[in-house]
C-alpha positions in Angstrom: 139.3 139.3 110.5 137.4 142.4 110.1 137.9 144.6 107.2 136.0 148.2 106.3 135.4 148.5 103.3 133.3 151.4 101.3 130.3 151.1 104.6 130.7 147.5 104.6 131.9 145.4 107.6 133.5 142.3 105.5 134.9 139.2 107.4 137.4 136.7 106.2 137.3 133.2 107.1 139.0 131.1 105.2 141.3 131.8 101.8 138.1 132.5 99.1 135.3 132.5 101.9 134.1 136.4 102.0 131.1 137.0 103.7 129.6 140.7 104.7 128.6 141.0 107.9 126.7 144.1 107.9 126.5 147.3 107.0 127.6 150.5 109.2 125.7 153.4 109.8 122.4 150.6 108.4 119.5 149.5 110.2 120.9 146.4 111.3 119.2 144.8 114.9 120.9 144.9 117.8 119.1 141.7 119.5 118.4 144.3 122.7 115.3 145.6 123.9 114.9 149.3 123.5 112.8 150.0 126.8 115.0 147.9 129.4 118.0 146.9 126.9 118.0 143.5 127.9 121.0 141.7 125.8 122.1 138.3 124.7 123.0 136.4 128.1 126.0 133.8 128.3 125.9 130.6 130.0 126.7 127.1 130.0 125.1 123.9 128.8 125.2 121.6 130.9 125.4 117.5 129.7 124.6 114.6 131.8 128.3 114.3 132.5 128.3 117.2 133.6 130.3 118.4 130.9 129.9 122.6 130.2 129.8 123.9 126.6 129.6 128.2 126.2 125.8 128.8 124.9 124.3 132.1 124.2 120.2 132.8 124.8 118.9 135.8 123.4 115.9 137.7 124.6 112.3 137.3 123.1 112.1 140.5 120.9 109.0 141.6 118.9 108.2 145.0 117.2 106.0 147.2 119.2 104.9 150.2 118.5 106.3 152.7 121.3 105.3 156.5 121.9 109.2 157.7 122.2 109.7 161.4 122.5 106.3 162.6 121.5 106.8 160.5 118.9 105.0 156.9 117.0 108.1 154.8 116.6 108.1 151.0 115.5 110.8 149.3 117.9 112.0 145.5 119.0 110.3 145.4 122.3 111.3 142.4 124.9 108.1 140.4 126.2 108.3 141.7 129.9 108.1 145.1 128.7 104.9 144.5 126.7 103.7 142.3 129.9 104.5 145.0 132.2 102.9 147.7 129.7 106.2 149.8 130.2 105.3 150.8 126.3 102.3 153.3 125.8 
């Protein structure tokens, strides 16, 4: 259950176990490339006996200085964009 209190999103796990997920409006990192939009992918892990369990693969992101709208900005960029020189 998620509760929003004073610009914080809080998740209630068990009776007294509370953790702060993220500050709303802050600089939380989304795991998404800011150039091409590549994000997390979902698939299956397949064991030797072909039992399938869900898995999540994240993109390989790096901080890079990017020229956006005439200004230099630090952005999270995937390695595909770095290798293909999509950034300047």
